[in-house]
N, C-alpha and C positions, 0 to 999 in steps of 0.2 A: 754361782757358789764355787769356791776354789776346790781343787782336788785334794785328796788326802796326801798324795805322795807324787813327787816329781823325781824321775830317775834320769840322771845324766851319765852318759858313757861315751867312750870313743868307739868308732866303727873300725876296730882293729882288724878283725877277720870276720868272715861270714859266720864262723862257728861261735865267735865271741858275741856277735850281734844276736844270734839265735839264742844263746844262753841268757842274755839279758832280757830278751823278749819273753822267754819262758818264765823267768823270775817275775816279770811284770804280770804275766798271765796268772801265775800262782797267787800273787798279792790281790789281783782282781777276784780270783776265785774264792778267797776267804772274806771278800766283802769290801775291799778298799777301791776308791776311785783313783786310778793311777794315770798320770800323764807321762809319756815318754817322748823323746826327741826324734825318734825314727820318722823319716819321711818329711821332716821340716825343711822348707827352703828358707835359708837364712836371709835371703833377699826380699822376702815377702812378709811385711808386717812384723819385723823382728821385735820391735818394741812391745807390740801387743802380745806376742808369744812369750817373751821373757817376763812380762808382767804377770802373765798367767802362771809361769813356772815359779817365780819368786813369791807369789801369793799362796802357793800350796802350803798346806799345814806342815809338811816336812819335805826335805830335799835329801835324796840319797845319791852320792857319787860312787859309781862303780869304777874303782881306781885300779886299772892295770898299769904296767909301766908305760905303755903308749899314751894313756890318758895323762900321766904326769908330764911327759915330754911335750904333748900338744898344749896343755894348759900353760906351761912355762915358756915355750919358744914359738908357738904359732897363735898369736893373739887374734888373727882373722879366721881361724878355724872354728867349727861349731863348739868344740870343747873350750877353746880360748875365749870365745864370746860369752859362753855361759858362765865361766869362772870369773870373768870381769864383772858380770852382773851379780853373781853370788858375793864376791868380795865387797861390792858397793853396799849391799843391803844387810850383810851378815851382822854388823854391829847393832842393828835395830831389831834383830830377831831374838827369840828366846834361845837359851844355850843349847836346847835340845832340837833346834830347828833342822840343823844339817848334820848328817852322819856320813861315814865312809864305809864302803864295802870293798875290801881288798881281795882282788882276784888276779892270779898270775903276776903277783907282786911280792916276791919272797922277802924283800927288804922293807916292806911296808912304807914305800915312798909316798909322799904327799905333794900336791902342788905347792909351790914355794909360799904363796900367800896364806896358805892354810896351816903351815907348820906351827906357828906360834899360838894358834887357837886350840891345838890339841883336841880335835873333835873325837866324838865317840866312834870307835871303829869296830867292824865286824869282819872276821877272817873267813873267807870262803875258799881258801887255798886247798888244793888237793895234794895228797901224798900218795902217789900211785904205788910206790914201793911197799907201803904199809897198808894199802887198801883203805886209806882214810879219805873220805869224800864228804863234802858238805851235804847236809840233809835237813831233816825236820827240826833238829836242835838249833841250827843257824837261822832258819825261818822264824822260829819262835823268838829268837833274840831280836830280829827285825820287828816282829809284832810288839814285843815289850818296849822297844824304843819308840815306835810310833804312838803307843798308848801311854808313854811317860811312866812306865812301870820300872821298878828296880831290876837291873840285869841279873843280880844274884837272887835266884828264887828262894834259896835257903833262908834268906833274911828279908824276903819281900813282905811277908805277912807275920804279924805278931802272934805270940802264943794265945793271947786273949781273943784275937780275931778268929783263930783256928778253933778255939773252944766254942765260940759263939756260932760259928758255921756248923760245927758238929751238933750243937743243940738244935739248930733249925732243921738240920737233916733228920735228926731223931724224931722231932715233932711231926714232920711231914710223913716220915715212914710209919709212925704210929697211927696217923690219920688214915693212911692207905690200908692199914691192917683191918680187915673186917671184924676181927675179934675186939677191936676198940669200940665197935658200934653194935654191941649185942648184950642182951640180958636174958639168961635162960630161965629166969623166974616166971611163974605163972601169972604174976601181977606185980604192979609197981608204978611209980611216978618218975618220969624222966624228963630232962631238958636236952634237946637234940639240935645241935648246930648242923643242919642237914646238908649244907653245901660243902662241908668238909669231908663228908662220908662218901666212900665209893658208891656211886649210883644213888646218892642221897637217900640211902635206905638204912633202917635200923632193924636188927634181928631180934625178935621177941620169942620166948619159949624155945622149944627144942624138939627135934624128931617129928612125930606125927602131930604134935602140938606146936610146931614152929611156924612163925609168920614173919614176913618182911613188911615193915611199915615204911613205905616210900612216899616222899612228899616233894613238892616244889612250890615256889612262891606264887601267890595269886593276887591277894589284895591286902589292905591294911590289917584286917583281922581274919583272913582266911587263907587256906592253902589248897592245892590240888593233892588228893590222895590217890595214888595209882594202883591199879590191880596187876600190872605186868609181872612183878616177881611172885605173886601168889595166884589166886584164881578169880576172885571177884571182890568188889567193894560196894558199900552202900552207906546211907546215912539213916540212922534210926529215927523215924518220925512218929513212931507209935509208943504207946505206954506199955505194950506187951513185951515179954522177955522170953517167950518160948522159942525154941529152935525154929519152928515153922514160921512164927511171926517175924523173927529177925531175918531168916533166909529169904522171905518174900520181898524184902526191901533191897536185896542185892541187885545191882544193875548190870546189864550186859556191856556197858561202855568201858572205856579204858581208865576212867577216873571219876571221882566225885569231887565237888567243891565243898569243903567243910569250913565252917567259921567257928570262932571261939564260942563254946557252949554246946556245940554239936557232939553227938556220939556217933563215931564211925564204926561200921561193921566190916571186919575183915574175914574172908573165907580162904583157907589155904587149899592146897591141891588134894588134901585128904578129906576135905569137907568140914573140918572143924572151924569154929568161929572164935573171934576175938573182938572184944569191944574196946574202943579207944575213945576216951573223953578228951576233947581238945580244950586245954585250960588257958593257953596263952600263945599268941603269934607275934613274932618280931621279924619285920622285914629288914633287909640289909640297909644300913645307913652308912654313907661314905664320908659325910662331913657334918659338923666340924671334927667329929671323932668317929672312927670306924666301929660299927657294931655289926657282927655277923647275923645272918638270917637264922632264926631258930624257932622251934615250937616246944612248948611244955605240955605234957600230956600224961594221963593215967590210963593204964590198960589192965584188962582182965581177960584171961583166956578161959573159955568155957569148957571145962574138962569133959562134961557129959554131953556136949553139943554134937 
């Protein structure tokens, strides 16, 4: 598989080489596969190396003044050889394939073959007198070029897209809010898309008569009901409805498996009881149309339990 980015540069000074290697390391750190020419012996499999370079998704020329001079006047140098290959394949590549990073090049000089192509340029020039140095803004410009995004961020995203993003953010924020998954009433019927709720839990009642109904998927018509956020759970298998009869069916385990038609018993940390009748179970469906996992249930908190 070809690399994301090939960086071509002249070995102008040790400091310049170090700067380019740090740039390559930064691009690798943000996740790109980067190919650089440092350490390449141009007498060894040159054709293979240049094919790897020109097959990269993008090519970046770090153009200082020495780079231009070597590209134009020293065809047998590393820079000269690379530019010969670039000029040969350039016409067959997308317009955004090759870009130029100007460094120590105040006049923005380009190799002669490239002038008429007017490539995308990135200025990494420093102005020491004004304490102006390249930084994260210039690196983001490189990222936007590699990803074929508009350079002008102010016009990169339409207002409609921004509104749609804001809507999605608000929906997710609402789902993360526990208040979106609560009903303080003592009884009611609810439909609960439990995988969207924090902890897959729904708050029922309030205060000493408060319960957390926490579920997870089990089978086609059943779910796990967990005791972790409360104290105990059970399934009502008797016809009795007294506190003692219901409490006797609570289990010491972490959960019970409840199917459609079952009545689940919840006990909170205050010892109060809540009865939950499981009316419907919907497992998650991913195709052909996504349907979220959900349960529909009725509940009744026993005030005098």
